[in-house]
Backbone and ligand atoms as CSV (ligand in chain L), in Angstrom:
chain,resi,resn,atom,element,x,y,z
A,1,MET,N,N,-12.359,11.036,-24.330
A,1,MET,CA,C,-10.871,10.908,-24.157
A,1,MET,C,C,-10.545,10.776,-22.712
A,2,SER,N,N,-9.598,9.926,-22.471
A,2,SER,CA,C,-9.178,9.695,-21.110
A,2,SER,C,C,-8.407,10.911,-20.604
A,3,LYS,N,N,-8.613,11.141,-19.316
A,3,LYS,CA,C,-7.886,12.302,-18.729
A,3,LYS,C,C,-6.593,11.782,-17.982
A,4,LEU,N,N,-6.325,10.507,-18.160
A,4,LEU,CA,C,-5.178,9.995,-17.495
A,4,LEU,C,C,-3.893,10.700,-17.901
A,5,ARG,N,N,-3.154,11.044,-16.930
A,5,ARG,CA,C,-1.936,11.757,-17.260
A,5,ARG,C,C,-0.746,11.058,-16.610
A,6,ILE,N,N,-0.905,9.870,-16.261
A,6,ILE,CA,C,0.193,9.026,-15.714
A,6,ILE,C,C,0.444,7.954,-16.776
A,7,LYS,N,N,1.735,7.737,-16.988
A,7,LYS,CA,C,2.057,6.719,-18.048
A,7,LYS,C,C,3.075,5.752,-17.402
A,8,LYS,N,N,3.081,4.584,-18.072
A,8,LYS,CA,C,4.068,3.574,-17.684
A,8,LYS,C,C,5.480,4.209,-17.702
A,9,GLY,N,N,6.246,3.942,-16.627
A,9,GLY,CA,C,7.592,4.534,-16.619
A,9,GLY,C,C,7.727,5.789,-15.794
A,10,ASP,N,N,6.603,6.436,-15.491
A,10,ASP,CA,C,6.604,7.647,-14.732
A,10,ASP,C,C,7.038,7.364,-13.323
A,11,GLN,N,N,7.699,8.322,-12.702
A,11,GLN,CA,C,8.005,8.267,-11.291
A,11,GLN,C,C,6.923,8.986,-10.557
A,12,VAL,N,N,6.340,8.310,-9.489
A,12,VAL,CA,C,5.253,8.882,-8.747
A,12,VAL,C,C,5.516,8.814,-7.280
A,13,VAL,N,N,4.750,9.610,-6.562
A,13,VAL,CA,C,4.760,9.520,-5.048
A,13,VAL,C,C,3.328,9.055,-4.698
A,14,ILE,N,N,3.246,8.241,-3.648
A,14,ILE,CA,C,2.007,7.711,-3.180
A,14,ILE,C,C,1.407,8.626,-2.147
A,15,LEU,N,N,0.139,8.962,-2.361
A,15,LEU,CA,C,-0.488,10.017,-1.493
A,15,LEU,C,C,-1.350,9.424,-0.363
A,16,ALA,N,N,-1.702,8.179,-0.470
A,16,ALA,CA,C,-2.625,7.573,0.566
A,16,ALA,C,C,-2.293,6.140,0.758
A,17,GLY,N,N,-2.796,5.628,1.865
A,17,GLY,CA,C,-2.738,4.215,2.146
A,17,GLY,C,C,-1.449,3.804,2.842
A,18,ARG,N,N,-1.240,2.477,2.839
A,18,ARG,CA,C,-0.118,1.929,3.645
A,18,ARG,C,C,1.209,2.428,3.180
A,19,ASP,N,N,1.358,2.723,1.885
A,19,ASP,CA,C,2.618,3.127,1.333
A,19,ASP,C,C,2.736,4.635,1.072
A,20,LYS,N,N,1.902,5.408,1.826
A,20,LYS,CA,C,1.899,6.843,1.686
A,20,LYS,C,C,3.299,7.377,1.825
A,21,GLY,N,N,3.683,8.264,0.891
A,21,GLY,CA,C,4.959,8.851,0.880
A,21,GLY,C,C,6.011,8.084,0.128
A,22,ALA,N,N,5.704,6.869,-0.238
A,22,ALA,CA,C,6.657,6.045,-1.020
A,22,ALA,C,C,6.772,6.553,-2.429
A,23,ARG,N,N,7.914,6.350,-3.015
A,23,ARG,CA,C,8.077,6.727,-4.428
A,23,ARG,C,C,8.445,5.514,-5.247
A,24,GLY,N,N,8.015,5.523,-6.468
A,24,GLY,CA,C,8.334,4.407,-7.363
A,24,GLY,C,C,7.937,4.667,-8.782
A,25,LYS,N,N,8.271,3.670,-9.620
A,25,LYS,CA,C,8.021,3.795,-11.013
A,25,LYS,C,C,6.716,3.094,-11.388
A,26,ILE,N,N,5.980,3.691,-12.282
A,26,ILE,CA,C,4.767,3.057,-12.740
A,26,ILE,C,C,5.082,1.854,-13.631
A,27,LEU,N,N,4.575,0.675,-13.217
A,27,LEU,CA,C,4.907,-0.527,-13.980
A,27,LEU,C,C,3.824,-0.750,-15.069
A,28,ASN,N,N,2.588,-0.389,-14.743
A,28,ASN,CA,C,1.510,-0.647,-15.600
A,28,ASN,C,C,0.321,0.222,-15.252
A,29,VAL,N,N,-0.518,0.483,-16.258
A,29,VAL,CA,C,-1.679,1.337,-16.088
A,29,VAL,C,C,-2.926,0.625,-16.694
A,30,ASP,N,N,-3.970,0.612,-15.958
A,30,ASP,CA,C,-5.269,0.166,-16.495
A,30,ASP,C,C,-6.200,1.328,-16.624
A,31,PRO,N,N,-6.221,1.953,-17.818
A,31,PRO,CA,C,-7.057,3.171,-17.956
A,31,PRO,C,C,-8.482,2.992,-17.725
A,32,SER,N,N,-8.995,1.808,-18.078
A,32,SER,CA,C,-10.476,1.585,-17.861
A,32,SER,C,C,-10.875,1.530,-16.457
A,33,LYS,N,N,-9.997,0.982,-15.597
A,33,LYS,CA,C,-10.317,0.861,-14.138
A,33,LYS,C,C,-9.667,1.969,-13.355
A,34,LYS,N,N,-8.868,2.773,-13.981
A,34,LYS,CA,C,-8.123,3.863,-13.340
A,34,LYS,C,C,-7.264,3.340,-12.204
A,35,ARG,N,N,-6.619,2.259,-12.520
A,35,ARG,CA,C,-5.671,1.604,-11.541
A,35,ARG,C,C,-4.266,1.647,-12.094
A,36,VAL,N,N,-3.329,1.706,-11.209
A,36,VAL,CA,C,-1.904,1.699,-11.587
A,36,VAL,C,C,-1.137,0.737,-10.672
A,37,TRP,N,N,-0.074,0.207,-11.274
A,37,TRP,CA,C,0.854,-0.634,-10.468
A,37,TRP,C,C,2.161,0.160,-10.350
A,38,VAL,N,N,2.598,0.230,-9.129
A,38,VAL,CA,C,3.766,1.035,-8.840
A,38,VAL,C,C,4.900,0.094,-8.260
A,39,GLU,N,N,6.022,0.220,-8.802
A,39,GLU,CA,C,7.108,-0.661,-8.404
A,39,GLU,C,C,7.338,-0.568,-6.851
A,40,LYS,N,N,7.312,-1.788,-6.243
A,40,LYS,CA,C,7.558,-1.972,-4.799
A,40,LYS,C,C,6.557,-1.284,-3.903
A,41,VAL,N,N,5.377,-0.998,-4.484
A,41,VAL,CA,C,4.251,-0.426,-3.637
A,41,VAL,C,C,3.081,-1.315,-3.588
A,42,ASN,N,N,2.509,-1.425,-2.414
A,42,ASN,CA,C,1.321,-2.254,-2.208
A,42,ASN,C,C,1.564,-3.706,-2.550
A,43,PHE,N,N,2.703,-4.200,-1.939
A,43,PHE,CA,C,2.968,-5.626,-2.134
A,43,PHE,C,C,1.958,-6.461,-1.455
A,44,VAL,N,N,1.551,-7.462,-2.119
A,44,VAL,CA,C,0.698,-8.492,-1.529
A,44,VAL,C,C,1.317,-9.842,-1.654
A,45,LYS,N,N,1.062,-10.715,-0.704
A,45,LYS,CA,C,1.565,-12.047,-0.755
A,45,LYS,C,C,0.612,-12.974,-1.387
A,46,ARG,N,N,1.103,-13.767,-2.292
A,46,ARG,CA,C,0.223,-14.764,-2.916
A,46,ARG,C,C,0.879,-16.072,-2.832
A,47,HIS,N,N,0.037,-17.062,-2.552
A,47,HIS,CA,C,0.601,-18.396,-2.452
A,47,HIS,C,C,0.541,-19.112,-3.829
A,48,HIS,N,N,1.652,-19.748,-4.207
A,48,HIS,CA,C,1.694,-20.416,-5.454
A,48,HIS,C,C,2.188,-21.834,-5.298
A,49,ARG,N,N,1.663,-22.721,-6.003
A,49,ARG,CA,C,2.226,-24.024,-6.130
A,49,ARG,C,C,3.437,-24.000,-7.011
A,50,GLN,N,N,4.311,-24.995,-6.813
A,50,GLN,CA,C,5.480,-25.073,-7.755
A,50,GLN,C,C,4.972,-25.197,-9.135
A,51,SER,N,N,5.541,-24.416,-10.039
A,51,SER,CA,C,5.202,-24.474,-11.430
A,51,SER,C,C,6.401,-23.982,-12.256
A,52,GLU,N,N,6.199,-24.004,-13.558
A,52,GLU,CA,C,7.294,-23.580,-14.401
A,52,GLU,C,C,7.576,-22.109,-14.146
A,53,LYS,N,N,6.511,-21.304,-13.943
A,53,LYS,CA,C,6.659,-19.882,-13.693
A,53,LYS,C,C,7.199,-19.623,-12.326
A,54,TYR,N,N,6.852,-20.397,-11.354
A,54,TYR,CA,C,7.300,-20.211,-9.988
A,54,TYR,C,C,7.992,-21.506,-9.507
A,55,PRO,N,N,9.268,-21.704,-9.969
A,55,PRO,CA,C,9.894,-22.948,-9.667
A,55,PRO,C,C,10.090,-23.199,-8.146
A,56,GLN,N,N,10.163,-22.186,-7.339
A,56,GLN,CA,C,10.276,-22.328,-5.944
A,56,GLN,C,C,8.931,-22.566,-5.241
A,57,GLY,N,N,7.861,-22.201,-5.921
A,57,GLY,CA,C,6.538,-22.306,-5.303
A,57,GLY,C,C,6.497,-21.360,-4.124
A,58,GLY,N,N,5.581,-21.612,-3.114
A,58,GLY,CA,C,5.506,-20.882,-1.960
A,58,GLY,C,C,4.933,-19.499,-2.143
A,59,ILE,N,N,5.398,-18.626,-1.276
A,59,ILE,CA,C,4.816,-17.288,-1.183
A,59,ILE,C,C,5.548,-16.314,-2.157
A,60,ILE,N,N,4.777,-15.739,-3.006
A,60,ILE,CA,C,5.352,-14.721,-3.965
A,60,ILE,C,C,4.797,-13.400,-3.577
A,61,GLU,N,N,5.658,-12.381,-3.426
A,61,GLU,CA,C,5.214,-11.076,-3.194
A,61,GLU,C,C,5.172,-10.293,-4.511
A,62,LYS,N,N,4.084,-9.593,-4.733
A,62,LYS,CA,C,3.821,-8.953,-6.009
A,62,LYS,C,C,3.055,-7.663,-5.761
A,63,GLU,N,N,3.302,-6.707,-6.629
A,63,GLU,CA,C,2.573,-5.467,-6.469
A,63,GLU,C,C,1.126,-5.668,-6.850
A,64,ALA,N,N,0.205,-5.046,-6.046
A,64,ALA,CA,C,-1.189,-4.994,-6.424
A,64,ALA,C,C,-1.525,-3.526,-6.898
A,65,SER,N,N,-2.515,-3.398,-7.675
A,65,SER,CA,C,-2.836,-2.134,-8.263
A,65,SER,C,C,-3.347,-1.213,-7.176
A,66,ILE,N,N,-3.162,0.072,-7.356
A,66,ILE,CA,C,-3.786,1.108,-6.511
A,66,ILE,C,C,-4.507,2.103,-7.421
A,67,ASP,N,N,-5.374,2.891,-6.761
A,67,ASP,CA,C,-6.196,3.847,-7.551
A,67,ASP,C,C,-5.297,4.991,-8.047
A,68,ILE,N,N,-5.511,5.307,-9.252
A,68,ILE,CA,C,-4.647,6.335,-9.873
A,68,ILE,C,C,-4.731,7.722,-9.170
A,69,SER,N,N,-5.893,7.906,-8.485
A,69,SER,CA,C,-6.013,9.215,-7.768
A,69,SER,C,C,-5.057,9.259,-6.546
A,70,ASN,N,N,-4.523,8.131,-6.222
A,70,ASN,CA,C,-3.651,8.089,-5.035
A,70,ASN,C,C,-2.209,8.254,-5.382
A,71,VAL,N,N,-1.887,8.528,-6.614
A,71,VAL,CA,C,-0.512,8.744,-6.958
A,71,VAL,C,C,-0.422,10.190,-7.628
A,72,ARG,N,N,0.760,10.749,-7.528
A,72,ARG,CA,C,0.996,12.061,-8.126
A,72,ARG,C,C,2.378,11.978,-8.800
A,73,LEU,N,N,2.449,12.545,-9.955
A,73,LEU,CA,C,3.697,12.480,-10.740
A,73,LEU,C,C,4.821,13.306,-10.111
A,74,ILE,N,N,6.033,12.699,-10.168
A,74,ILE,CA,C,7.204,13.470,-9.838
A,74,ILE,C,C,7.856,13.869,-11.135
A,75,CYS,N,N,8.064,15.141,-11.312
A,75,CYS,CA,C,8.686,15.616,-12.563
A,75,CYS,C,C,10.096,15.183,-12.733
A,76,PRO,N,N,10.418,14.511,-13.843
A,76,PRO,CA,C,11.786,14.035,-14.004
A,76,PRO,C,C,12.759,15.218,-14.297
A,77,ARG,N,N,12.247,16.357,-14.615
A,77,ARG,CA,C,13.078,17.514,-14.953
A,77,ARG,C,C,13.397,18.333,-13.666
A,78,CYS,N,N,12.362,18.716,-12.939
A,78,CYS,CA,C,12.570,19.604,-11.808
A,78,CYS,C,C,12.475,18.844,-10.430
A,79,GLY,N,N,11.989,17.603,-10.454
A,79,GLY,CA,C,11.971,16.811,-9.259
A,79,GLY,C,C,10.824,17.180,-8.314
A,80,GLU,N,N,9.932,18.066,-8.703
A,80,GLU,CA,C,8.823,18.470,-7.916
A,80,GLU,C,C,7.651,17.531,-8.091
A,81,ILE,N,N,6.867,17.410,-7.075
A,81,ILE,CA,C,5.553,16.670,-7.232
A,81,ILE,C,C,4.632,17.617,-7.938
A,82,THR,N,N,4.107,17.132,-9.022
A,82,THR,CA,C,3.457,18.018,-10.012
A,82,THR,C,C,2.308,17.334,-10.701
A,83,THR,N,N,1.632,18.119,-11.496
A,83,THR,CA,C,0.643,17.562,-12.458
A,83,THR,C,C,1.168,17.912,-13.842
A,84,THR,N,N,0.529,17.362,-14.865
A,84,THR,CA,C,0.991,17.674,-16.196
A,84,THR,C,C,-0.191,18.306,-16.928
A,85,ARG,N,N,0.168,18.974,-17.995
A,85,ARG,CA,C,-0.866,19.492,-18.911
A,85,ARG,C,C,-0.342,19.219,-20.294
A,86,HIS,N,N,-1.208,19.308,-21.297
A,86,HIS,CA,C,-0.769,19.174,-22.678
A,86,HIS,C,C,-0.686,20.523,-23.333
A,87,ILE,N,N,0.282,20.689,-24.116
A,87,ILE,CA,C,0.413,21.891,-24.950
A,87,ILE,C,C,0.295,21.438,-26.421
A,88,VAL,N,N,-0.170,22.319,-27.240
A,88,VAL,CA,C,-0.246,21.968,-28.682
A,88,VAL,C,C,0.879,22.787,-29.377
A,89,LYS,N,N,1.703,22.052,-30.009
A,89,LYS,CA,C,2.856,22.721,-30.722
A,89,LYS,C,C,2.506,22.974,-32.154
A,90,ASP,N,N,3.380,23.732,-32.798
A,90,ASP,CA,C,3.162,24.112,-34.114
A,90,ASP,C,C,3.035,22.900,-35.069
A,91,ASP,N,N,3.736,21.796,-34.761
A,91,ASP,CA,C,3.627,20.629,-35.643
A,91,ASP,C,C,2.491,19.752,-35.242
A,92,ALA,N,N,1.581,20.226,-34.393
A,92,ALA,CA,C,0.295,19.588,-33.997
A,92,ALA,C,C,0.484,18.414,-33.012
A,93,THR,N,N,1.778,18.218,-32.543
A,93,THR,CA,C,1.990,17.308,-31.479
A,93,THR,C,C,1.479,17.898,-30.144
A,94,ARG,N,N,1.112,16.992,-29.227
A,94,ARG,CA,C,0.624,17.479,-27.913
A,94,ARG,C,C,1.400,16.869,-26.809
A,95,PRO,N,N,2.594,17.345,-26.603
A,95,PRO,CA,C,3.430,16.725,-25.513
A,95,PRO,C,C,2.849,17.098,-24.140
A,96,ARG,N,N,3.159,16.170,-23.180
A,96,ARG,CA,C,2.861,16.517,-21.753
A,96,ARG,C,C,3.952,17.446,-21.298
A,97,VAL,N,N,3.544,18.448,-20.561
A,97,VAL,CA,C,4.500,19.262,-19.883
A,97,VAL,C,C,4.207,19.337,-18.407
A,98,CYS,N,N,5.311,19.599,-17.636
A,98,CYS,CA,C,5.189,19.726,-16.229
A,98,CYS,C,C,4.516,21.047,-15.910
A,99,ALA,N,N,3.495,21.013,-15.007
A,99,ALA,CA,C,2.740,22.210,-14.641
A,99,ALA,C,C,3.665,23.190,-13.826
A,100,LYS,N,N,4.717,22.664,-13.274
A,100,LYS,CA,C,5.568,23.512,-12.396
A,100,LYS,C,C,6.715,24.177,-13.218
A,101,CYS,N,N,7.489,23.360,-13.967
A,101,CYS,CA,C,8.630,23.908,-14.613
A,101,CYS,C,C,8.376,24.139,-16.135
A,102,GLY,N,N,7.361,23.569,-16.639
A,102,GLY,CA,C,6.983,23.813,-18.096
A,102,GLY,C,C,7.803,22.963,-19.049
A,103,GLU,N,N,8.591,22.023,-18.558
A,103,GLU,CA,C,9.484,21.275,-19.451
A,103,GLU,C,C,8.580,20.125,-20.016
A,104,GLU,N,N,8.885,19.771,-21.257
A,104,GLU,CA,C,8.269,18.627,-21.888
A,104,GLU,C,C,8.773,17.333,-21.189
A,105,LEU,N,N,7.841,16.424,-21.044
A,105,LEU,CA,C,8.208,15.167,-20.354
A,105,LEU,C,C,8.448,14.014,-21.291
A,106,GLU,N,N,8.225,14.210,-22.567
A,106,GLU,CA,C,8.567,13.150,-23.528
A,106,GLU,C,C,9.597,13.635,-24.476
L,1,ZN,ZN,ZN,8.931,20.013,-13.640
């Protein structure tokens, strides 16, 4: 089982690198490579020719993935930088909960 505890849509803070301290939303997760894409973090410039997808052509700035160990979840309930854990409820669901405030995150 994957130990990933970050999901698409989570708010995270960046712990290392050029964008250290930045906050943003998880756009995508690659569990096999343990990489995440965070909104407006680790922008890289790519050159594109004019095409249907890029009608202006030229330089496109786009997020590049960063290692999942370099992000930490921001709890949407208490606003603290936190980790999550899973609890098992009576109905056998296993929601993520904030390790700081104990609130369910889903
Ligand atoms: Zn919390």
